[in-house]
C-alpha positions in Angstrom: -16.3 -86.3 52.1 -15.6 -89.9 51.3 -12.1 -91.4 51.9 -10.3 -93.9 50.4 -6.4 -95.2 49.4 -6.7 -94.4 46.0 -8.7 -92.0 43.5 -8.9 -92.6 40.0 -9.5 -89.8 37.8 -11.0 -90.9 34.5 -12.2 -94.7 33.5 -10.8 -95.5 29.8 -8.4 -98.6 29.8 -5.6 -96.6 32.1 -8.4 -95.5 34.7 -10.1 -99.2 34.9 -7.0 -100.8 34.7 -5.5 -98.9 37.9 -8.7 -100.0 39.2 -8.4 -103.5 38.5 -4.9 -103.5 39.7 -5.9 -101.7 42.8 -8.9 -103.5 43.7 -6.7 -106.7 43.5 -4.1 -105.6 46.3 -6.7 -105.0 48.5 -6.7 -101.5 48.4 -10.1 -99.4 48.6 -10.4 -97.4 45.2 -12.8 -95.1 43.8 -12.5 -94.4 40.1 -14.2 -91.1 39.0 -16.0 -90.5 35.3 -17.8 -87.1 33.9 -18.5 -89.5 30.7 -19.1 -93.4 29.7 -16.8 -95.8 31.0 -14.0 -96.6 28.1 -12.7 -92.6 27.1 -12.3 -92.8 23.3 -12.8 -97.0 23.7 -16.0 -96.2 24.1 -16.9 -94.8 20.4 -14.5 -96.9 18.7 -16.8 -99.7 16.0 -14.1 -102.1 16.3 -10.5 -102.8 18.2 -8.6 -105.9 17.0 -5.5 -104.5 18.1 -6.2 -105.2 22.1 -3.9 -108.9 23.3 -6.6 -111.7 23.5 -9.5 -110.5 21.3 -9.1 -111.1 17.6 -12.0 -108.4 16.8 -14.7 -106.6 19.6 -16.3 -103.9 19.4 -14.9 -100.5 22.0 -18.2 -100.5 23.8 -17.9 -104.1 24.9 -14.4 -104.0 25.6 -15.1 -101.2 28.0 -17.6 -102.8 29.5 -15.5 -105.7 30.1 -12.4 -103.9 31.7 -15.3 -101.8 33.6 -17.1 -105.3 35.4 -13.6 -106.3 36.4 -12.5 -103.5 38.1 -16.3 -103.5 40.6 -15.8 -107.1 40.8 -13.1 -106.4 43.1 -14.9 -103.7 44.3 -13.8 -101.0 43.0 -16.2 -97.8 43.5 -17.4 -95.6 40.3 -18.4 -92.0 40.7 -20.0 -90.0 38.1 -18.9 -86.6 38.3 -16.7 -84.1 36.7 -13.0 -83.1 38.8 -12.3 -79.3 39.0 -9.3 -79.8 41.2 -7.1 -81.5 43.6 -5.5 -79.8 46.5 -3.4 -80.8 49.5 -4.4 -81.9 53.0 -1.7 -82.7 55.1 -0.4 -86.3 54.1 -3.5 -86.4 51.9 -4.5 -85.4 48.6 -8.4 -83.3 48.4 -10.1 -84.3 45.4 -12.9 -82.0 44.4 -15.8 -83.1 42.0 -19.5 -81.8 41.2 -19.9 -83.9 43.2 -18.8 -85.5 46.5 -15.0 -84.5 47.1 -12.6 -87.8 47.8 -10.0 -87.6 50.1 -7.1 -89.9 49.0 -3.8 -91.2 50.2 -2.9 -91.3 46.3 -4.2 -89.9 43.0 -3.8 -91.6 39.4 -4.8 -88.9 37.0 -6.4 -90.9 34.0 -8.1 -88.5 32.0 -6.5 -89.5 28.6 -6.3 -86.5 25.5 -9.3 -85.5 23.4 -8.7 -85.4 19.0 -9.5 -81.7 18.0 -12.2 -81.9 15.8 -12.7 -80.9 12.4 -16.5 -79.6 13.3 -17.4 -79.9 10.0 -21.3 -82.0 9.4 -21.3 -85.4 9.2 -18.0 -85.8 11.6 -19.7 -86.5 14.8 -22.2 -88.2 12.6 -19.7 -90.9 11.0 -16.9 -91.3 13.8 -16.5 -95.4 14.6 -18.0 -95.5 11.2 -15.4 -93.9 8.7 -14.1 -91.2 10.6 -11.1 -91.9 12.8 -8.2 -90.3 14.5 -6.1 -93.4 14.5 -4.3 -94.9 11.8 -2.0 -97.4 13.7 -5.6 -98.4 15.4 -7.8 -97.7 12.4 -5.6 -98.4 9.3 -5.8 -102.2 8.6 -9.4 -101.8 8.2 -9.1 -100.3 4.9 -7.0 -103.2 3.5 -7.6 -102.5 -0.6 -9.4 -99.4 -0.1 -9.8 -96.9 -3.0 -9.2 -94.1 -0.7 -9.0 -92.8 2.3 -8.4 -89.4 3.6 -6.0 -87.9 6.3 -6.2 -84.1 7.2 -3.2 -82.1 8.6 0.0 -81.3 7.8 2.2 -81.8 11.0 4.4 -85.2 11.5 1.4 -87.0 13.0 -1.0 -86.4 9.9 2.2 -87.1 7.6 3.6 -90.2 9.1 0.2 -91.8 9.6 -0.5 -91.2 5.8 2.3 -93.0 4.7 1.4 -95.9 7.5 -2.2 -96.1 5.7 -0.7 -97.0 1.8 0.3 -100.0 3.4 -3.9 -100.9 3.4 -5.2 -98.3 1.1 -4.6 -98.4 -2.7 -4.3 -94.5 -2.7 -4.5 -92.3 0.7 -5.6 -88.3 -0.6 -3.3 -85.9 1.9 -5.7 -82.3 2.4 -3.7 -79.2 4.2 -4.7 -76.2 4.5 -1.4 -74.6 3.3 0.5 -74.4 0.1 3.3 -76.5 2.8 3.7 -79.0 5.7 5.1 -78.5 9.0 6.1 -81.8 8.9 10.4 -82.9 9.3 11.8 -82.8 6.3 12.6 -86.4 6.9 9.4 -87.6 6.8 8.0 -85.2 3.7 10.0 -87.2 2.1 8.8 -90.0 3.1 5.4 -88.7 1.7 6.4 -87.3 -1.4 8.1 -90.3 -2.4 5.0 -92.8 -1.8 3.5 -93.0 -5.2 0.3 -94.2 -3.0 -0.3 -90.6 -1.7 -1.6 -87.4 -3.4 -1.9 -84.4 -1.6 -4.8 -81.5 -2.0 -2.7 -77.9 -1.1 -4.7 -75.1 0.1 -8.0 -77.0 1.4 -10.7 -77.6 3.7 -13.2 -80.2 4.9 -16.6 -78.9 4.4 -18.3 -82.1 5.2 -17.8 -85.5 5.6 -20.9 -87.3 3.1 -22.2 -91.0 4.2 -25.6 -92.3 5.3 -23.9 -95.4 7.5 -20.0 -95.2 6.5 -18.3 -92.5 4.9 -18.6 -92.5 1.2 -17.4 -89.1 0.4 -15.8 -85.9 1.7 -16.9 -82.2 0.3 -13.2 -80.3 -0.1 -12.8 -76.4 -0.6 -10.5 -74.4 -1.8 -9.9 -71.7 0.7 -7.8 -69.6 -2.0 -9.8 -70.2 -4.9 -13.5 -70.8 -3.4 -14.2 -74.0 -5.5 -15.8 -76.8 -4.1 -15.0 -80.4 -5.3 -16.5 -84.0 -4.0 -13.9 -86.2 -3.2 -14.9 -90.6 -3.2 -13.5 -91.9 0.0 -13.8 -94.5 1.9 -12.5 -93.1 5.2 -11.6 -90.4 7.1 -8.7 -90.0 9.4 -8.1 -86.5 10.9 -4.9 -85.3 12.9 -5.3 -81.8 13.7 -4.5 -82.1 17.0 -4.7 -83.9 20.7 -5.6 -82.1 23.7 -4.8 -83.8 27.0 -8.0 -83.7 29.3 -5.6 -81.9 32.2 -6.6 -78.4 33.0 -7.8 -79.3 36.4 -4.6 -80.4 37.5 -3.0 -77.1 35.7 -0.1 -75.8 38.2 -0.3 -78.7 40.7 1.8 -81.3 38.3 4.6 -80.4 36.1 3.4 -80.2 32.8 4.8 -79.8 28.8 3.6 -77.1 26.7 0.9 -79.0 25.5 -0.3 -79.4 28.6 0.6 -83.4 28.6 1.5 -84.0 32.2 5.4 -85.5 33.1 6.3 -88.8 34.6 8.8 -91.1 35.3 8.7 -94.8 34.7 6.5 -95.4 37.8 4.4 -93.3 36.7 4.7 -90.6 39.1 4.4 -87.2 38.4 6.9 -84.2 40.2 4.1 -84.3 43.2 4.6 -87.0 45.7 1.5 -89.6 45.7 0.3 -88.2 42.5 0.8 -90.4 39.1 -0.9 -90.2 35.6 -1.2 -92.5 33.1 -2.7 -93.4 29.9 -2.8 -90.6 27.0 -2.6 -88.0 29.5 0.9 -88.2 30.3 4.0 -86.9 28.2 4.9 -90.5 25.8 6.0 -92.1 22.3 2.6 -93.9 21.6 -1.3 -93.2 22.4 -2.7 -97.0 22.4 -5.5 -98.7 24.3 -3.1 -101.2 25.2 0.1 -98.7 26.5 -2.7 -97.3 28.4 -3.3 -100.0 30.2 0.5 -100.7 30.8 0.5 -97.4 32.4 -2.5 -97.9 34.5 -1.0 -101.1 36.1 2.4 -99.5 36.2 0.7 -96.6 38.5 -1.5 -98.5 40.5 1.4 -101.2 41.8 3.3 -98.1 42.5 0.8 -96.0 44.1 0.4 -98.9 46.7 4.1 -98.8 46.9 4.2 -95.4 47.8 0.9 -95.8 50.3 2.4 -98.8 51.8 6.1 -97.0 52.7 3.8 -93.8 53.8 1.0 -95.1 55.7 2.0 -98.5 56.7 
């Protein structure tokens, strides 16, 4: 069992920023990550909206964040977290590797977009397949057509947002009506750059090095068409990676962790940061901000409770 001041679960932008701030505060911190550093950032081809960089590849940004945290002495453990349990004033973080006994815990595991699961989606992720229009929309300036998949608020909002860049945005929805709020639907239907394809699903996303087209199947008629496009934005939901904390900290109906403005959960000594918490905007910069806040107040918690 490894003992430390702060156990940070997740090494995306929120976790790595929390690690950096913990390290600079002279706290002994361990960052537990089941996969590669950076989270979703590591699979992003290019990042243009992170302050200080006109453009930087996602993997490069993740590497810089990780090295900066490492410079200040933060340890890392490559493992999957299985649960968190109390041990007096401490918290025990159970992992598939060595367990961790910590005075405070920062949960920064992020959220994963739900996938379409069609051929071409994984191969072309970051090369035309995206799950964030705010992140990647500017890459499609003057594109002839980009596709948005979904029918909820996010899909409709982002389809309208993408009309700032692309000449045409095609929204593909599996039903004959949208689930989005009426005001959002009005904006969508009032935008001449948007086309809607009803009762249809994506059969495959096609392209060699970049997205070139999608195969669209009408679920009522069975007809199949190929639609040329330069990008595909998928909005069929997100899944917060918080299952291991179920029953421990308060969450909303979708599994997002509820925090206050200090990133504190309802359990003393447990904080959450990044895309896995209830918030209005999920971006690299907001995740990093959450990580800094969580680390600052975790340090304050430790000082107040452990001296």
